[in-house]
N, C-alpha and C positions, 0 to 999 in steps of 0.2 A: 525762046525759052525751052528748056529741056522737058521731056516727058517724065512723069513720075507716077508711082502708084497712088491711088486715092488715099490709102493709109498714111503714106509719107506726106502727102499734101496736107492732111489734117494736122500731123505733127509739126510740119513747117509753119503752118498758119498759127498754131498755138505758140510756137517759139517766137514768131513775129509779134505776138501780143504780150510777150513777157511771162508766159506760164512757166513756172519752175516745177510744180508738182501736180500730178494727176493721182486721184484716189479712186479705188474701185476694186472690182473682182474680175479676174480674167474670164473671158467667155468667147465662144466661137465666133460670134458676130463682130467682135472688135479685135480679133487676133491680128489683122493686118495693121492696125494702129499700134498695138503693143509690140509687134515684131520690129517696127521702126524705132522703138525706144531702146532696143538692145545696144549696149555699149555707149550710149550717149551720156555725156556729163552735164549737159545744160538743162536737162529735164528728167525728172525721176517719176516712176510709177510706184505708188505705195499700195500693196495688196492689203486690203482692210478686212478680209475674210467674210464680211457681210456688207451689203450695199448700204444699209442704214448707217453703219460706221463711216462709210465713204462720205456721205453727205454731212455728217456731223464733224468729221475731221476737216473736210474742205471748208465748212463754215467757220470752224475755229481758226484755221490757218488764215483765212481772209480777214477775220476780225483782228487777229494779232499782228498780221503783217501789212494789211492794207492792200495786198496784191490779190489778183484773181486766182482762183484754183478751179480745177476741172474734176468732175466725177465722170468716170467712164464705166458704163455698164452694158450688159448684154440684154437680149430681148425679154419681153414680157414681165414675169414676176420679179426678175432681178431689178429692172428699172422701177417698178412699182414700189419696191422696198426703199427707194430713196425719198418717197413722198414726205414723210414726217420731217426729215432733216432739211429738205428743200423748203418746206413750209416755215421752218425755223429761220432759214436764211432769208426768206421773203419778209418775215416780220423784223429781222435784224438788219435788213438792207445790205446784205453781203453779196458780192458778185460771184456766185458759184455757177459755173457753166456745166451743165449736164450734157454729155454726149452719149446718147443711147443707140447702141447697135440694135436694129430691129430685124424682124424676119425678112426674107426676100420679098421684093415688090409684088411678085405674083400671089403671095399669100396674104397681103394686106387686105383688110376688109372682107376676108373670106372665112373667118372663124378658124384660121389655121392654128396649129400647135404653137403656143406661146404668143399668139397674135392678139394684142389689145390695142385700143385706141389711146396710146400713151400721150399724144399731144393734148387730147381733151382732158385727160386726167391731170396733166401738169398746168394747164392754163390758169386755174384759180390761184396757184401758188408761185407763179413766175411772172416776170415782166414780159416774157415772150416764150411761147412754145411753138416750135416750127418743125414741119416735116420737110426733109430734103428729098426732092423727087428725081434729081438728075446728078450724075457724077460731076459734070462740069460746073455745078453750082455749090459743091462742097466747100471750097475755099471761101467763096463769097458768104456762105451761110455762117461759117466760123467767125469771120470778121464782123458780120452783122450782129452776131450774138454779143460780141464785146462792145459794139457801139451802143447796144441797148443796156447792157449790164453795168458799164463802167461810169459814164458821165453823170454828174449831178446826183439825182436820187438813184443810188445803186441798188441792184437786186439780182436775183438768179434768173437764168434763162435755160431753155432746154432745146436741144437739137436731136431730132430723131432721124437716123440714117439707116436705111435698109441694107442688109448685109451684101446684097448683090452689087450695090454701088461701091462698096469697099473691097470686095473680093475680086482680085485680078483685073480691076479697072484702072485705067491710066488717065491722067489729066495732062 
């Protein structure tokens, strides 16, 4: 198996799951994912200008198409802005997958700039909220998210991935 960047691994895992649209706002913690979408025709990123719009648009897309959609956000307040839309997806049983780029691992739980316990915030309004701790677990975490979100009783999930796992790391 060839080596690839962690950002590309996320995109390829999403493609394998049939994702056609990602909704969100560009941010430094998720640049390596967005860069991999450049010139692709099988997956589109929709810049929603505000994260709450991303959650609501993903929810609407899932409800009308029956397909999963992804919200992509950057660290801290940007991800928190998704909460009300993800709560709506939870009540509406729609498979919205949130991928949140978080601060670097060394700043987690240290009250760093834009560092919040995002997993705890999302647990009440998702079927699963999970922190990815290692680069080699990124692909597995994406597939796990879909295994939880899609079958039977559908609903939103959230993956929190620190930026240093996505920046210049290979799988």
